C-alpha angles and dihedrals in degrees: 000000000000123000111255115240098212115210093194091055090048092050092049090053091049092050092069091054093045093051090051091052090048090052090052090051091051090051085064088053092249119139114192120221129193124212115203116196112207111180120174137005103295108142095200089052091049091049093049092047090053091045093051090049089053092048091049090049089053087061092044091250116145116231138178129199114216103206116199129180127251090252096056111136125237089244093053094048091045090053092052093050091048092049092050091046090057097039108108092205092061114084100177140014123212114186117197116227142249100046121211118285115278095031118113103230094195090053090051094046089053089061093059114102102248090222089058095041098114093172093055093234103136125098088234092062091043087054092048090052091048091050094047093245129136117270146124107291135187114294098220096052089047090050088058090053092045091056092050090048094047092054094044095247106154114200092199109130094354127125110247122190122192119195105206132044103209121145088234100054119350100054097038095048090048090056092046091052090045089054087055089056098255119147101241133205122181117207128192145162093298096048114122122214090016094168092054091053097045092049089063093056121113086186118031120190116193113202106146103111100237121118114244094354093139108071131188094259089060094059129085111231109262095015124146109245120199114191113201096168124112114190134159114229122171091340094310131109111236136167135233090266124082087235107197099047093040092049088061091058105033125080094220134005141180116233125224114251105025098038132078094351091059090059098043094078091052087054090055089054090047091053090051089052092045090051090048093051090054094046093046093060 
């Protein structure tokens, strides 16, 4: 059976480091504050906003949820984002998605100050990642890298295959692995001979959004399998990997739940702290 790459253990380890960085910030008399924009009636968004506020409070970070109705106009939401981007008391901005119908999300994201973009959504931060510069990058891709780092899995020289090419996960994690000197292949819905490609992977990242899509015959014996998927099947939360059969082939694997998702919230906190460190200078 594969070793379990425990996200909760990874997050607990990160917490010590994050609290030390927060203490150093406060020695500079800087108190970080998170602004959460919640526009519309999405229950999952409302739940996540409340959860992030609770997580922030656990670190002693002040936060405020800006609740806006489903019928908010693009102009009104844009004005709020612009005001928060210029507000010196706000360290980071987290905008819940999806936005209400009729609002151009890309247009709204573009209004977020890139140095307060704690979800790594802006084109500026995507460009920084592409160019190998420092910035605020997506929390889920960084959670993948944090798990590898915590368990001493060095991508250097290894073959890494990512299934999924989204701007949120697939592309960013491929760049992060490339920066760590992995040889990276991105697969997607048009990839031919997918199984042949994935079976060559030393590190396999599943981020395609289909429950159980990665089966045991797609995995190289002893490979590291990182499951980014979150799907609901028969009332249960499952990943993109057919966990039990794959765990008998892989060398190490992240569970769902309890894997990448458990680290993602810690990455949001880290981005708030990173933004604060830049603003405190």
